[in-house]
C-alpha positions in Angstrom: 293.8 164.0 85.6 297.2 163.2 84.1 300.0 163.7 86.6 302.4 165.7 84.4 303.2 168.3 87.0 303.1 168.7 90.7 299.5 168.8 91.5 297.2 168.8 94.5 293.4 168.5 93.8 291.9 168.4 97.3 292.9 168.6 100.9 293.0 164.8 101.4 294.4 163.8 98.0 298.1 163.1 97.7 300.4 165.4 95.9 301.3 163.7 92.7 304.9 164.2 91.4 305.8 162.7 88.0 309.5 162.3 87.7 309.2 161.7 84.0 308.1 165.4 83.8 310.1 167.0 86.7 313.4 166.3 88.3 314.3 164.6 91.6 315.8 167.9 92.6 312.4 169.6 92.2 310.7 166.9 94.3 313.3 167.3 97.0 312.8 171.1 96.9 309.0 170.7 97.2 309.5 168.5 100.3 311.9 171.0 101.9 309.4 173.8 101.2 306.8 172.2 103.4 306.0 174.4 106.4 307.2 173.2 109.8 304.5 171.1 111.4 302.8 170.6 108.0 300.3 167.7 107.9 300.8 167.2 104.2 302.2 163.7 104.3 300.4 162.0 101.3 302.7 162.2 98.3 302.6 160.0 95.2 305.7 159.7 93.0 305.1 158.5 89.4 307.9 157.1 87.3 310.5 156.9 90.1 313.2 155.9 87.7 312.5 158.9 85.5 
């Protein structure tokens, strides 16, 4: 699956965030939107330099 958007395919798969498609601000907002006590710790950031 190409990582062109924020995606999550299964409970144990990392959330993939492609900074070539989305902004750093959007990644930051997604991280802040995690529920308190969330166990969602696996994130993969593609194209970190945009």
